[in-house]
N, CA, C and O atoms as CSV, one atom per row, in Angstrom:
chain,resi,resn,atom,element,x,y,z
A,1,MET,N,N,0.845,-1.168,0.000
A,1,MET,CA,C,0.000,0.000,0.000
A,1,MET,C,C,0.894,1.235,0.000
A,1,MET,O,O,1.934,1.269,0.657
A,2,CYS,N,N,0.479,2.215,-0.726
A,2,CYS,CA,C,1.197,3.480,-0.795
A,2,CYS,C,C,0.235,4.592,-0.400
A,2,CYS,O,O,-0.855,4.702,-0.962
A,3,LEU,N,N,0.626,5.395,0.542
A,3,LEU,CA,C,-0.215,6.508,0.975
A,3,LEU,C,C,0.261,7.784,0.306
A,3,LEU,O,O,1.427,8.161,0.424
A,4,ASN,N,N,-0.637,8.440,-0.389
A,4,ASN,CA,C,-0.346,9.715,-1.029
A,4,ASN,C,C,-1.263,10.770,-0.419
A,4,ASN,O,O,-2.485,10.637,-0.498
A,5,PRO,N,N,-0.698,11.816,0.189
A,5,PRO,CA,C,-1.548,12.840,0.810
A,5,PRO,C,C,-2.330,13.615,-0.245
A,5,PRO,O,O,-1.859,13.806,-1.366
A,6,SER,N,N,-3.505,14.049,0.120
A,6,SER,CA,C,-4.310,14.846,-0.809
A,6,SER,C,C,-3.771,16.265,-0.926
A,6,SER,O,O,-3.996,16.933,-1.936
A,7,LYS,N,N,-3.062,16.731,0.095
A,7,LYS,CA,C,-2.404,18.037,0.053
A,7,LYS,C,C,-0.940,17.837,0.414
A,7,LYS,O,O,-0.611,17.045,1.296
A,8,SER,N,N,-0.074,18.555,-0.269
A,8,SER,CA,C,1.361,18.395,-0.059
A,8,SER,C,C,1.832,19.139,1.187
A,8,SER,O,O,1.366,20.238,1.486
A,9,TYR,N,N,2.759,18.518,1.903
A,9,TYR,CA,C,3.394,19.153,3.055
A,9,TYR,C,C,4.820,19.592,2.731
A,9,TYR,O,O,5.523,20.102,3.603
A,10,VAL,N,N,5.249,19.399,1.493
A,10,VAL,CA,C,6.591,19.792,1.077
A,10,VAL,C,C,6.515,20.685,-0.155
A,10,VAL,O,O,5.593,20.576,-0.963
A,11,ASP,N,N,7.477,21.549,-0.278
A,11,ASP,CA,C,7.578,22.425,-1.433
A,11,ASP,C,C,8.863,22.051,-2.170
A,11,ASP,O,O,9.959,22.295,-1.666
A,12,ASN,N,N,8.738,21.471,-3.338
A,12,ASN,CA,C,9.894,21.026,-4.117
A,12,ASN,C,C,10.534,22.221,-4.803
A,12,ASN,O,O,10.152,22.592,-5.912
A,13,ILE,N,N,11.510,22.818,-4.133
A,13,ILE,CA,C,12.117,24.052,-4.640
A,13,ILE,C,C,13.329,23.792,-5.527
A,13,ILE,O,O,13.901,24.736,-6.072
A,14,GLY,N,N,13.733,22.535,-5.684
A,14,GLY,CA,C,14.938,22.240,-6.438
A,14,GLY,C,C,14.740,22.040,-7.927
A,14,GLY,O,O,15.647,21.551,-8.600
A,15,LEU,N,N,13.596,22.399,-8.457
A,15,LEU,CA,C,13.321,22.182,-9.878
A,15,LEU,C,C,13.138,23.500,-10.627
A,15,LEU,O,O,12.295,23.604,-11.518
A,16,ASP,N,N,13.928,24.499,-10.261
A,16,ASP,CA,C,13.776,25.816,-10.873
A,16,ASP,C,C,14.693,26.040,-12.075
A,16,ASP,O,O,14.714,27.128,-12.650
A,17,GLY,N,N,15.454,25.005,-12.452
A,17,GLY,CA,C,16.332,25.126,-13.602
A,17,GLY,C,C,17.722,25.631,-13.262
A,17,GLY,O,O,18.571,25.723,-14.149
A,18,SER,N,N,17.980,25.961,-12.004
A,18,SER,CA,C,19.293,26.488,-11.628
A,18,SER,C,C,20.303,25.381,-11.338
A,18,SER,O,O,21.497,25.655,-11.218
A,19,GLY,N,N,19.844,24.143,-11.225
A,19,GLY,CA,C,20.732,23.030,-10.914
A,19,GLY,C,C,21.449,22.494,-12.140
A,19,GLY,O,O,21.157,22.880,-13.272
A,20,VAL,N,N,22.390,21.599,-11.891
A,20,VAL,CA,C,23.197,21.016,-12.958
A,20,VAL,C,C,22.478,19.865,-13.648
A,20,VAL,O,O,22.579,19.726,-14.867
A,21,HIS,N,N,21.762,19.044,-12.906
A,21,HIS,CA,C,21.227,17.791,-13.437
A,21,HIS,C,C,19.737,17.806,-13.767
A,21,HIS,O,O,19.171,16.753,-14.059
A,22,CYS,N,N,19.103,18.941,-13.732
A,22,CYS,CA,C,17.681,18.978,-14.105
A,22,CYS,C,C,17.352,20.318,-14.735
A,22,CYS,O,O,18.007,21.329,-14.484
A,23,GLY,N,N,16.332,20.292,-15.547
A,23,GLY,CA,C,15.871,21.517,-16.181
A,23,GLY,C,C,14.762,22.160,-15.357
A,23,GLY,O,O,14.463,21.726,-14.244
A,24,ASN,N,N,14.175,23.172,-15.908
A,24,ASN,CA,C,13.075,23.851,-15.244
A,24,ASN,C,C,11.805,23.033,-15.434
A,24,ASN,O,O,11.406,22.772,-16.569
A,25,SER,N,N,11.169,22.626,-14.350
A,25,SER,CA,C,9.968,21.804,-14.430
A,25,SER,C,C,8.908,22.345,-13.486
A,25,SER,O,O,9.196,22.658,-12.331
A,26,GLN,N,N,7.689,22.452,-13.979
A,26,GLN,CA,C,6.584,22.908,-13.147
A,26,GLN,C,C,5.746,21.743,-12.628
A,26,GLN,O,O,4.726,21.957,-11.974
A,27,THR,N,N,6.171,20.507,-12.917
A,27,THR,CA,C,5.383,19.327,-12.579
A,27,THR,C,C,5.142,19.196,-11.085
A,27,THR,O,O,4.019,18.919,-10.663
A,28,LEU,N,N,6.163,19.389,-10.293
A,28,LEU,CA,C,6.039,19.163,-8.855
A,28,LEU,C,C,5.981,20.452,-8.045
A,28,LEU,O,O,6.101,20.423,-6.820
A,29,VAL,N,N,5.800,21.568,-8.714
A,29,VAL,CA,C,5.741,22.842,-8.012
A,29,VAL,C,C,4.429,22.936,-7.248
A,29,VAL,O,O,3.356,22.656,-7.782
A,30,THR,N,N,4.540,23.335,-5.993
A,30,THR,CA,C,3.367,23.479,-5.133
A,30,THR,C,C,3.080,24.958,-4.954
A,30,THR,O,O,3.946,25.710,-4.507
A,31,THR,N,N,1.881,25.379,-5.298
A,31,THR,CA,C,1.531,26.781,-5.107
A,31,THR,C,C,1.179,27.015,-3.650
A,31,THR,O,O,0.865,26.075,-2.920
A,32,GLU,N,N,1.231,28.251,-3.237
A,32,GLU,CA,C,0.948,28.588,-1.842
A,32,GLU,C,C,-0.462,28.173,-1.448
A,32,GLU,O,O,-0.701,27.825,-0.291
A,33,ASN,N,N,-1.403,28.205,-2.394
A,33,ASN,CA,C,-2.790,27.845,-2.090
A,33,ASN,C,C,-2.968,26.362,-1.810
A,33,ASN,O,O,-3.895,25.986,-1.093
A,34,THR,N,N,-2.097,25.496,-2.359
A,34,THR,CA,C,-2.277,24.062,-2.170
A,34,THR,C,C,-1.324,23.462,-1.150
A,34,THR,O,O,-1.501,22.306,-0.764
A,35,LEU,N,N,-0.316,24.209,-0.700
A,35,LEU,CA,C,0.623,23.702,0.284
A,35,LEU,C,C,-0.052,23.675,1.652
A,35,LEU,O,O,-0.532,24.701,2.135
A,36,CYS,N,N,-0.086,22.508,2.265
A,36,CYS,CA,C,-0.736,22.345,3.558
A,36,CYS,C,C,0.226,22.763,4.661
A,36,CYS,O,O,1.345,22.255,4.733
A,37,THR,N,N,-0.193,23.671,5.507
A,37,THR,CA,C,0.674,24.161,6.577
A,37,THR,C,C,0.133,23.853,7.965
A,37,THR,O,O,0.786,24.181,8.956
A,38,LYS,N,N,-1.039,23.232,8.069
A,38,LYS,CA,C,-1.582,22.969,9.402
A,38,LYS,C,C,-0.837,21.800,10.049
A,38,LYS,O,O,-0.442,20.849,9.373
A,39,SER,N,N,-0.655,21.886,11.349
A,39,SER,CA,C,0.108,20.859,12.051
A,39,SER,C,C,-0.776,19.934,12.883
A,39,SER,O,O,-0.308,18.885,13.325
A,40,ASN,N,N,-2.021,20.288,13.107
A,40,ASN,CA,C,-2.928,19.452,13.884
A,40,ASN,C,C,-3.607,18.459,12.929
A,40,ASN,O,O,-4.548,18.816,12.219
A,41,LEU,N,N,-3.129,17.232,12.920
A,41,LEU,CA,C,-3.631,16.238,11.987
A,41,LEU,C,C,-4.547,15.245,12.691
A,41,LEU,O,O,-4.258,14.792,13.798
A,42,ASN,N,N,-5.646,14.916,12.038
A,42,ASN,CA,C,-6.569,13.908,12.551
A,42,ASN,C,C,-6.527,12.717,11.607
A,42,ASN,O,O,-6.976,12.804,10.464
A,43,TRP,N,N,-5.983,11.601,12.090
A,43,TRP,CA,C,-5.860,10.413,11.272
A,43,TRP,C,C,-7.119,9.569,11.387
A,43,TRP,O,O,-7.681,9.452,12.476
A,44,PRO,N,N,-7.574,8.978,10.286
A,44,PRO,CA,C,-8.764,8.120,10.344
A,44,PRO,C,C,-8.462,6.841,11.123
A,44,PRO,O,O,-7.319,6.387,11.173
A,45,THR,N,N,-9.496,6.273,11.724
A,45,THR,CA,C,-9.305,5.025,12.464
A,45,THR,C,C,-9.282,3.835,11.512
A,45,THR,O,O,-8.676,2.808,11.816
A,46,GLU,N,N,-9.938,3.967,10.366
A,46,GLU,CA,C,-9.949,2.890,9.377
A,46,GLU,C,C,-9.264,3.381,8.105
A,46,GLU,O,O,-9.585,4.449,7.583
A,47,ILE,N,N,-8.322,2.589,7.619
A,47,ILE,CA,C,-7.610,2.950,6.399
A,47,ILE,C,C,-8.081,2.033,5.275
A,47,ILE,O,O,-7.999,0.809,5.378
A,48,ALA,N,N,-8.575,2.646,4.199
A,48,ALA,CA,C,-9.069,1.891,3.054
A,48,ALA,C,C,-8.580,2.563,1.777
A,48,ALA,O,O,-8.470,3.787,1.709
A,49,GLU,N,N,-8.290,1.756,0.775
A,49,GLU,CA,C,-7.829,2.276,-0.501
A,49,GLU,C,C,-8.981,2.916,-1.267
A,49,GLU,O,O,-10.071,2.352,-1.362
A,50,SER,N,N,-8.724,4.091,-1.807
A,50,SER,CA,C,-9.729,4.805,-2.595
A,50,SER,C,C,-9.483,4.535,-4.073
A,50,SER,O,O,-8.414,4.853,-4.594
A,51,ASN,N,N,-10.463,3.952,-4.746
A,51,ASN,CA,C,-10.326,3.687,-6.189
A,51,ASN,C,C,-10.144,4.985,-6.970
A,51,ASN,O,O,-9.394,5.032,-7.945
A,52,GLN,N,N,-10.823,6.018,-6.541
A,52,GLN,CA,C,-10.705,7.316,-7.211
A,52,GLN,C,C,-9.281,7.856,-7.081
A,52,GLN,O,O,-8.730,8.392,-8.042
A,53,ALA,N,N,-8.691,7.718,-5.904
A,53,ALA,CA,C,-7.316,8.190,-5.694
A,53,ALA,C,C,-6.323,7.363,-6.506
A,53,ALA,O,O,-5.385,7.916,-7.080
A,54,VAL,N,N,-6.518,6.053,-6.561
A,54,VAL,CA,C,-5.633,5.185,-7.338
A,54,VAL,C,C,-5.659,5.587,-8.805
A,54,VAL,O,O,-4.609,5.682,-9.441
A,55,GLU,N,N,-6.844,5.823,-9.344
A,55,GLU,CA,C,-6.965,6.227,-10.743
A,55,GLU,C,C,-6.326,7.595,-10.990
A,55,GLU,O,O,-5.721,7.817,-12.038
A,56,ALA,N,N,-6.459,8.513,-10.026
A,56,ALA,CA,C,-5.846,9.836,-10.169
A,56,ALA,C,C,-4.326,9.733,-10.186
A,56,ALA,O,O,-3.673,10.428,-10.965
A,57,VAL,N,N,-3.754,8.884,-9.345
A,57,VAL,CA,C,-2.302,8.693,-9.313
A,57,VAL,C,C,-1.834,8.045,-10.614
A,57,VAL,O,O,-0.808,8.443,-11.166
A,58,LYS,N,N,-2.573,7.052,-11.110
A,58,LYS,CA,C,-2.220,6.414,-12.381
A,58,LYS,C,C,-2.223,7.432,-13.518
A,58,LYS,O,O,-1.313,7.443,-14.346
A,59,LEU,N,N,-3.237,8.283,-13.557
A,59,LEU,CA,C,-3.345,9.299,-14.599
A,59,LEU,C,C,-2.186,10.291,-14.515
A,59,LEU,O,O,-1.637,10.700,-15.538
A,60,PHE,N,N,-1.816,10.675,-13.289
A,60,PHE,CA,C,-0.705,11.600,-13.101
A,60,PHE,C,C,0.576,11.024,-13.700
A,60,PHE,O,O,1.261,11.703,-14.464
A,61,TYR,N,N,0.903,9.782,-13.362
A,61,TYR,CA,C,2.143,9.182,-13.855
A,61,TYR,C,C,2.075,8.855,-15.339
A,61,TYR,O,O,3.100,8.865,-16.021
A,62,LYS,N,N,0.886,8.566,-15.846
A,62,LYS,CA,C,0.743,8.330,-17.283
A,62,LYS,C,C,1.045,9.615,-18.055
A,62,LYS,O,O,1.694,9.577,-19.100
A,63,ASN,N,N,0.575,10.746,-17.538
A,63,ASN,CA,C,0.811,12.033,-18.192
A,63,ASN,C,C,2.251,12.505,-18.038
A,63,ASN,O,O,2.712,13.345,-18.811
A,64,GLU,N,N,2.971,11.972,-17.044
A,64,GLU,CA,C,4.364,12.331,-16.838
A,64,GLU,C,C,5.263,11.773,-17.937
A,64,GLU,O,O,6.286,12.375,-18.265
A,65,ASN,N,N,4.897,10.647,-18.498
A,65,ASN,CA,C,5.722,9.975,-19.500
A,65,ASN,C,C,5.543,10.675,-20.845
A,65,ASN,O,O,4.566,10.438,-21.555
A,66,LYS,N,N,6.486,11.529,-21.182
A,66,LYS,CA,C,6.404,12.266,-22.443
A,66,LYS,C,C,6.705,11.326,-23.607
A,66,LYS,O,O,7.435,10.350,-23.440
A,67,PRO,N,N,6.154,11.609,-24.773
A,67,PRO,CA,C,6.426,10.784,-25.952
A,67,PRO,C,C,7.928,10.734,-26.266
A,67,PRO,O,O,8.671,11.666,-25.959
A,68,PHE,N,N,8.352,9.640,-26.877
A,68,PHE,CA,C,9.768,9.435,-27.196
A,68,PHE,C,C,10.338,10.589,-27.999
A,68,PHE,O,O,11.452,11.033,-27.720
A,69,ILE,N,N,9.612,11.086,-28.985
A,69,ILE,CA,C,10.131,12.155,-29.846
A,69,ILE,C,C,10.415,13.419,-29.038
A,69,ILE,O,O,11.386,14.124,-29.313
A,70,VAL,N,N,9.576,13.711,-28.042
A,70,VAL,CA,C,9.797,14.886,-27.192
A,70,VAL,C,C,11.028,14.669,-26.322
A,70,VAL,O,O,11.855,15.572,-26.191
A,71,ARG,N,N,11.163,13.484,-25.726
A,71,ARG,CA,C,12.324,13.189,-24.884
A,71,ARG,C,C,13.614,13.236,-25.709
A,71,ARG,O,O,14.620,13.786,-25.261
A,72,ALA,N,N,13.582,12.658,-26.911
A,72,ALA,CA,C,14.770,12.650,-27.774
A,72,ALA,C,C,15.143,14.064,-28.209
A,72,ALA,O,O,16.320,14.424,-28.219
A,73,THR,N,N,14.147,14.861,-28.566
A,73,THR,CA,C,14.400,16.240,-28.986
A,73,THR,C,C,14.997,17.046,-27.843
A,73,THR,O,O,15.942,17.809,-28.041
A,74,ASN,N,N,14.443,16.878,-26.646
A,74,ASN,CA,C,14.970,17.590,-25.484
A,74,ASN,C,C,16.396,17.160,-25.165
A,74,ASN,O,O,17.228,17.995,-24.810
A,75,LYS,N,N,16.684,15.878,-25.287
A,75,LYS,CA,C,18.046,15.386,-25.041
A,75,LYS,C,C,19.021,16.032,-26.013
A,75,LYS,O,O,20.081,16.511,-25.612
A,76,LEU,N,N,18.660,16.044,-27.288
A,76,LEU,CA,C,19.503,16.667,-28.304
A,76,LEU,C,C,19.667,18.165,-28.032
A,76,LEU,O,O,20.765,18.706,-28.157
A,77,ALA,N,N,18.573,18.826,-27.661
A,77,ALA,CA,C,18.627,20.256,-27.368
A,77,ALA,C,C,19.537,20.536,-26.172
A,77,ALA,O,O,20.283,21.515,-26.180
A,78,ARG,N,N,19.482,19.680,-25.143
A,78,ARG,CA,C,20.362,19.865,-23.987
A,78,ARG,C,C,21.825,19.723,-24.380
A,78,ARG,O,O,22.685,20.434,-23.859
A,79,LEU,N,N,22.109,18.803,-25.302
A,79,LEU,CA,C,23.486,18.616,-25.754
A,79,LEU,C,C,23.980,19.797,-26.591
A,79,LEU,O,O,25.146,20.183,-26.512
A,80,VAL,N,N,23.074,20.366,-27.395
A,80,VAL,CA,C,23.456,21.439,-28.321
A,80,VAL,C,C,23.387,22.818,-27.670
A,80,VAL,O,O,24.358,23.573,-27.706
A,81,ILE,N,N,22.236,23.147,-27.072
A,81,ILE,CA,C,22.051,24.500,-26.527
A,81,ILE,C,C,21.992,24.553,-25.001
A,81,ILE,O,O,21.915,25.633,-24.415
A,82,GLY,N,N,22.028,23.385,-24.363
A,82,GLY,CA,C,22.104,23.361,-22.905
A,82,GLY,C,C,20.794,23.436,-22.160
A,82,GLY,O,O,20.788,23.566,-20.936
A,83,LYS,N,N,19.658,23.354,-22.884
A,83,LYS,CA,C,18.364,23.370,-22.190
A,83,LYS,C,C,17.298,22.687,-23.019
A,83,LYS,O,O,17.432,22.541,-24.234
A,84,ASN,N,N,16.222,22.265,-22.338
A,84,ASN,CA,C,15.081,21.657,-23.037
A,84,ASN,C,C,14.363,22.703,-23.868
A,84,ASN,O,O,14.374,23.888,-23.536
A,85,ILE,N,N,13.732,22.256,-24.962
A,85,ILE,CA,C,12.916,23.185,-25.757
A,85,ILE,C,C,11.436,22.865,-25.631
A,85,ILE,O,O,10.597,23.667,-26.042
A,86,PHE,N,N,11.098,21.706,-25.069
A,86,PHE,CA,C,9.699,21.347,-24.820
A,86,PHE,C,C,9.470,21.194,-23.342
A,86,PHE,O,O,8.354,20.893,-22.918
């Protein structure tokens, strides 16, 4: 079982394009409106898998996989000009 929170408690700040090994990506950026900051958590007494949540996670990762032509073009662009073009 994998638990995925409905609201994020972390802000992934390392994907702004300033690093050596990654480009600029908005995929994991958390906006201030969706970042959960409350510390008083109420955990449910019964834990059950949500089919709706499972399908949402599957859709997220399916959309993450860019087509081969886009990945190949970006790889070539990184080698030539140093950054992704898509």
